[in-house]
C-alpha positions as CSV (number, residue, x, y, z in Angstrom):
1,Q,0.0,0.0,0.0
2,V,1.5,3.3,-1.1
3,Q,1.6,6.0,1.5
4,L,2.8,9.6,1.3
5,V,3.0,11.5,4.6
6,E,3.7,15.2,4.6
7,S,5.0,17.2,7.5
8,G,6.4,20.7,8.1
9,G,3.6,23.0,7.3
10,G,2.5,25.9,9.6
11,L,2.2,29.6,10.0
12,V,5.0,31.9,9.2
13,Q,5.5,35.6,8.6
14,A,6.2,37.0,5.2
15,G,9.9,36.7,4.4
16,G,10.2,33.6,6.5
17,S,11.0,30.1,5.7
18,L,9.5,26.6,6.0
19,R,10.6,23.2,5.1
20,L,8.1,20.6,4.0
21,S,8.9,16.9,4.0
22,C,7.2,13.9,2.4
23,A,7.9,10.4,3.5
24,A,7.0,7.7,1.0
25,S,6.4,4.0,1.6
26,G,5.1,1.0,-0.4
27,M,6.5,2.1,-3.7
28,A,9.5,2.0,-6.0
29,F,10.6,5.5,-4.8
30,N,13.8,5.7,-6.8
31,I,11.9,5.6,-10.1
32,A,9.0,7.9,-9.0
33,I,8.7,11.4,-10.2
34,M,8.0,13.3,-6.9
35,G,6.3,16.6,-6.9
36,W,4.8,19.2,-4.6
37,F,1.5,20.8,-5.6
38,R,-0.5,23.5,-3.8
39,Q,-4.1,24.7,-3.8
40,A,-5.3,27.9,-2.4
41,P,-9.0,28.6,-1.6
42,G,-10.9,29.3,-4.8
43,K,-7.9,28.4,-7.0
44,Q,-6.9,25.4,-9.1
45,R,-4.2,23.1,-7.8
46,E,-0.9,24.0,-9.3
47,L,2.5,22.3,-9.6
48,V,5.1,24.0,-7.4
49,A,8.1,21.8,-8.0
50,R,8.9,18.3,-9.4
51,I,12.0,16.1,-9.3
52,T,12.6,12.9,-11.2
53,G,14.4,9.9,-10.0
54,V,17.7,11.1,-11.5
55,G,17.3,14.6,-10.2
56,T,15.9,16.6,-13.1
57,I,14.0,19.5,-11.5
58,T,11.1,21.7,-12.6
59,Y,9.8,24.7,-10.7
60,A,6.8,26.9,-11.2
61,D,7.9,30.4,-12.3
62,S,6.4,31.9,-9.2
63,V,8.7,30.0,-6.9
64,K,12.0,30.0,-8.9
65,G,14.8,31.3,-6.8
66,R,12.9,30.9,-3.5
67,F,12.0,27.3,-3.3
68,T,14.2,24.2,-3.5
69,I,13.1,20.6,-4.0
70,S,15.3,17.7,-3.1
71,R,15.0,14.0,-2.6
72,D,16.8,11.3,-0.7
73,N,16.4,8.0,-2.4
74,A,18.0,6.1,0.5
75,K,15.4,7.4,2.9
76,N,12.4,7.6,0.5
77,T,11.8,11.2,1.2
78,V,11.3,14.4,-0.7
79,A,11.6,17.9,0.7
80,L,10.6,21.4,-0.3
81,Q,12.6,24.2,1.2
82,M,10.6,27.4,1.0
83,N,12.4,30.7,1.6
84,S,11.3,34.4,1.2
85,L,7.7,33.3,1.6
86,V,4.9,35.7,0.6
87,P,1.2,35.7,1.5
88,E,0.5,34.4,-2.0
89,D,2.3,31.2,-1.1
90,S,-0.4,30.3,1.4
91,A,-2.1,27.1,0.4
92,I,-2.5,23.4,1.1
93,Y,0.7,21.8,-0.1
94,S,0.4,18.1,-1.2
95,C,3.1,15.6,-2.1
96,N,2.6,13.7,-5.3
97,A,4.2,10.5,-6.7
98,L,4.1,9.5,-10.3
99,L,4.9,6.0,-11.3
100,P,4.2,4.2,-14.6
101,G,0.4,4.0,-14.7
102,S,-0.2,5.4,-11.3
103,A,-0.4,8.6,-9.3
104,Y,-0.5,9.0,-5.6
105,W,-1.2,11.9,-3.2
106,G,-0.5,12.7,0.4
107,Q,-3.1,14.2,2.6
108,G,-1.7,17.7,2.4
109,T,-0.3,20.2,4.8
110,Q,-1.4,23.8,5.4
111,V,1.1,26.6,4.8
112,T,-0.1,30.1,5.9
113,V,2.0,33.2,5.3
114,S,1.0,36.3,7.2
115,S,1.7,39.8,6.0
């Protein structure tokens, strides 16, 4: 059974930092494309960052230079370091795993950035 468990969300002031982590189990983590998505109230879910099993990374334009995605294939974890946060980054952040023919989601973690 595949499980993705996020941690690290919370409340932070604008300009601050948070680090999200996602622990995966029950899957071939090293070949999964791991991503972080976010959804703010009234908005569509959007890709924040994605990293392949070999480390190819994609970022949304809105987070380039502020967010860093990384993965540890030995520990089956993926992290999202978020710096210089702005109120527009407030959303529920969800971990996503893409495998051939399957997609999995974590339960999500709330990130709130106060002005």
